[in-house]
Structure formats: structure tokens, C-alpha cells
C-alpha positions in Angstrom: 120.0 211.1 200.4 123.3 211.0 198.4 124.4 207.8 200.1 121.2 206.1 198.8 121.7 207.8 195.4 125.2 206.5 195.0 124.2 203.0 196.2 121.3 202.8 193.8 123.0 204.3 190.8 126.0 202.0 191.3 123.6 199.0 191.5 122.2 199.9 188.1 125.6 199.7 186.4 126.4 196.4 188.2 123.1 194.7 187.1 122.9 192.8 183.8 119.2 193.9 183.7 120.3 197.5 183.4 122.2 196.8 180.3 119.3 194.8 178.9 117.1 197.8 179.6 119.5 200.1 177.8 119.7 197.8 174.7 115.9 197.5 174.7 115.4 201.2 175.0 117.9 202.1 172.3 116.6 199.4 170.0 112.9 200.5 170.4 113.8 204.1 169.7 116.1 203.0 166.8 113.4 201.1 165.1 111.1 204.1 165.3 113.9 206.3 164.2 114.5 204.3 161.0 110.7 204.0 160.3 109.5 207.5 161.1 112.3 210.0 160.9 113.4 209.2 157.4 110.7 210.1 154.9 111.9 210.4 151.3 115.3 211.9 152.1 113.9 214.1 154.8 114.9 213.8 158.5 112.0 215.1 160.6 113.8 215.6 163.9 110.6 216.4 165.9 109.5 212.8 165.3 112.4 211.7 167.5 110.8 213.4 170.5 107.3 212.0 169.7 108.8 208.5 169.9 109.9 208.9 173.6 106.4 209.1 175.2 105.5 205.8 173.4 108.6 203.8 174.3 108.4 205.1 177.9 105.1 203.4 178.3 106.8 200.0 178.2 110.3 200.9 179.4 109.5 203.0 182.5 107.1 200.5 184.2 109.7 197.7 183.6 112.4 199.9 185.2 110.4 201.3 188.1 108.6 198.1 189.2 111.7 196.9 191.0 112.5 200.2 192.9 110.5 199.3 196.0 108.9 196.0 195.2 112.3 194.2 195.0 113.3 195.7 198.4 110.1 194.2 200.0 110.4 190.9 198.3 114.0 190.4 199.3 113.4 191.6 202.9 115.8 194.5 202.6 113.0 197.1 202.9 113.0 196.9 206.7 116.8 197.2 206.9 116.6 200.2 204.5 114.0 202.0 206.6 116.0 201.5 209.8 118.9 203.6 208.4 119.4 207.0 210.1 117.7 208.7 207.1 114.3 210.2 206.7 111.9 208.5 204.3 112.1 211.7 202.3 115.8 211.2 201.7 115.4 207.5 200.9 112.6 208.1 198.4 114.4 210.9 196.6 117.7 209.1 196.6 116.2 206.1 194.9 114.2 208.3 192.5 117.1 210.5 191.5 119.3 207.4 190.8 116.6 205.9 188.5 116.1 209.3 186.9 119.8 209.7 186.3 120.1 206.3 184.7 117.1 206.9 182.4 118.4 210.4 181.5 121.7 208.8 180.4 119.8 206.4 178.2 117.9 209.2 176.6 121.1 211.2 176.0 122.6 208.2 174.2 120.1 208.8 171.4 122.0 212.0 170.6 124.2 209.8 168.4 121.3 209.8 165.8 121.0 213.5 165.9 124.7 213.9 165.3 124.4 211.5 162.4 121.6 213.6 160.9 123.8 216.7 161.3 126.7 214.9 159.6 124.5 213.9 156.6 123.0 217.4 156.5 126.5 218.9 156.3 127.1 216.9 153.1 123.7 217.7 151.6 122.6 214.1 151.7 119.4 214.8 153.7 116.9 217.7 154.1 116.2 218.6 157.7 112.8 219.6 159.3 111.6 220.2 162.8 107.8 220.3 162.5 108.0 222.6 159.5 109.3 223.0 156.0 112.2 220.7 155.2 115.4 222.3 153.9 118.9 221.4 152.9 121.2 223.1 155.4 124.6 222.9 157.0 124.3 222.1 160.7 121.2 222.0 162.9 119.3 224.5 164.9 120.2 223.1 168.3 117.8 225.3 170.3 114.6 223.3 169.7 116.6 220.0 170.0 118.0 220.9 173.4 114.5 222.0 174.6 113.1 218.7 173.3 115.6 216.7 175.3 114.9 218.8 178.4 111.2 218.1 177.9 112.0 214.4 177.5 113.9 214.3 180.8 111.1 216.0 182.6 108.6 213.5 181.1 110.9 210.6 182.2 110.8 212.1 185.7 107.1 212.2 186.1 106.7 208.7 184.6 109.3 207.3 187.1 107.6 209.1 190.0 104.3 207.4 189.2 106.2 204.1 188.9 107.9 204.6 192.2 104.5 205.2 193.9 102.9 202.0 192.6 106.1 200.0 193.3 105.8 201.2 196.9 102.3 199.7 197.3 103.3 196.1 196.7 106.1 193.6 196.7 104.7 192.0 193.5 106.7 193.5 190.6 104.3 192.3 188.0 101.4 194.1 189.7 103.5 197.2 190.1 104.3 197.0 186.3 100.6 196.6 185.4 99.4 199.4 187.6 102.1 201.8 186.3 101.6 200.9 182.7 97.8 201.3 183.0 98.0 204.8 184.4 100.7 205.9 182.0 98.7 204.6 179.0 95.6 206.2 180.3 97.2 209.6 180.6 98.8 209.1 177.1 95.4 208.4 175.6 94.0 211.7 176.9 96.3 213.4 174.3 95.3 211.3 171.3 93.0 212.6 168.6 90.7 209.5 168.8 90.0 209.9 172.5 89.7 213.7 172.2 87.1 213.3 169.4 85.0 211.0 171.6 85.3 213.4 174.6 84.4 216.4 172.5 81.1 214.7 171.5 80.4 214.5 175.2 81.7 217.8 176.4 84.4 220.2 174.9 85.1 221.4 178.4 85.9 217.9 179.6 88.0 217.2 176.5 90.1 220.3 177.2 90.4 219.3 180.9 91.6 215.7 180.1 93.9 217.0 177.4 95.5 219.4 179.9 95.9 216.5 182.4 97.8 214.5 179.9 101.6 214.7 180.4 102.1 214.2 176.6 100.2 217.3 175.7 102.6 219.4 177.8 105.5 217.4 176.5 104.5 218.0 172.9 104.2 221.8 173.5 107.7 222.0 174.8 109.2 219.6 172.2 107.8 221.9 169.5 110.4 224.4 170.7 107.9 226.5 172.6 109.1 227.4 176.0 106.0 227.1 178.2 106.7 227.6 181.9 103.3 226.2 182.9 104.1 222.9 181.2 107.4 222.6 183.1 105.6 223.5 186.4 102.8 220.9 185.7 105.3 218.1 185.0 107.5 218.9 188.0 104.5 219.4 190.4 103.1 216.1 189.4 106.5 214.4 189.9 106.7 216.0 193.4 103.1 214.9 194.3 103.7 211.2 193.4 107.0 211.2 195.2 105.3 212.6 198.3 102.7 209.9 197.9 105.5 207.4 197.7 107.0 208.9 200.9 103.7 208.6 202.7 103.3 205.0 201.5 106.8 204.0 202.5 106.5 205.7 205.9 103.2 204.1 206.6 104.4 200.6 205.7 107.6 200.9 207.7 
């Protein structure tokens, strides 16, 4: 597994597309940061974590579509599957490499948090995290760290879904469309508009679809509330889609 992991992770850093991805990811989040976090001299840090699920809807399908589809298109899939490694190790090696790269991209956004902390130390901005804004020295890093952990878990489940759809086809565009469709669908389940429509039909179904949404669990954790069931749900879903990927890859090999 670690042989595949090192190979894939090294390939990310050697590919110009990886750096284009990093620039696009940081630019998208930076634009939202400038537009939403700063409101009349107040830095609402929780908004930073509400940005990630939105940018992931475009970034993750673009990143994951190549994981298996590229191998099939280039003809290296058969070579990869003849290695003395189980499909489990190959799937997890490729997934962990992509997850590591995306995690590094997420952690680069800490530069904005440090900038907010610097401005707060000099009293140039009031800081809030889903509550009352206040001028303060330093930041409460507990909720911030928990927010980043939630973001990394969310990135994992999104990537696992992308891996699965990439394993079904050698057409990268089709893999992108399928992944984006499913991610957007699950995201919509957590929006007020969709929930209002579902509640008119059935409150029970509205609650069910809201629970299915990855974003609803992410929002709970990013509020600074440590919910074990949310972590379990995100990780279980990640494992399920990676297992589906393993079955798909094993069947096609």
C-alpha cells in the first residue's frame, strides 16, 4: 500500500496540474474569504469552514476524476493490477495519496487564520466564531482545530465518492459529472430551500435526508461541537465507497 501511496503522492508534486489545482483551490477560498469573512471590521471565522463544502463541489470531482480513469485510458490499469498487491492496498494507497495532497491544500488556508490572529492582536478587527464578535488578543484555537479536522474528514468522504465513480469509467469527464452530481445532491439535502420543500411533504423524510447530507454533520463539528456520531458517519461512508471502489476495480481487472 505504501509503495502505491509514495508513487501517487510523488506524481502529484511532479504534475503541473497539481499546482493548477492548488492555485484554483486557494483562489476560490480566498475570494470567499474576502467576501464573506470580513463584515464591517468583524472576522467571522466560522464562515471559513462553511466555504470548504462549496469549493469542494468543484475541486474534488476535478481532482478525483483522474485517479482511476487516467490509468484505464493510458493502459496502465492492467499493469497496476498485476502488481503483487491486493486491490485493497492499491485502492487505499491511491486514496490516501489524494487525501494527503488535499489535506495539505486545506492546511495552507491557515495563513488566513494567522492573519486574522495578527490583526486581532493589534485590535484592528473583532473576531467571532458563530457568536458575538469581540475584540480580543489571540484566538480560541479549539473550535478552529476541530473545524479543520471536520474539513479533512469531509474531504475524505468526497474523495472516496470520486474514487468510486472514477473506477467505473475511463472517461474522465463522465467521472467528473457523476461525482459532481452526487456531491451536489448530498449538499442540497442540507440547504434550507430543499429542507423546506421536503418538510411540506414529510418532516420525517426531511430529517432523514438532512441526516444523510455530509454537510449537516460537517456543520455540527465545525461549530465546535464534538459529535462522535458525525465522525463515525463520515468515516463509515468513506469506507463504504472505498470498498465499492475495491469491488469495482477487482471485477474489472
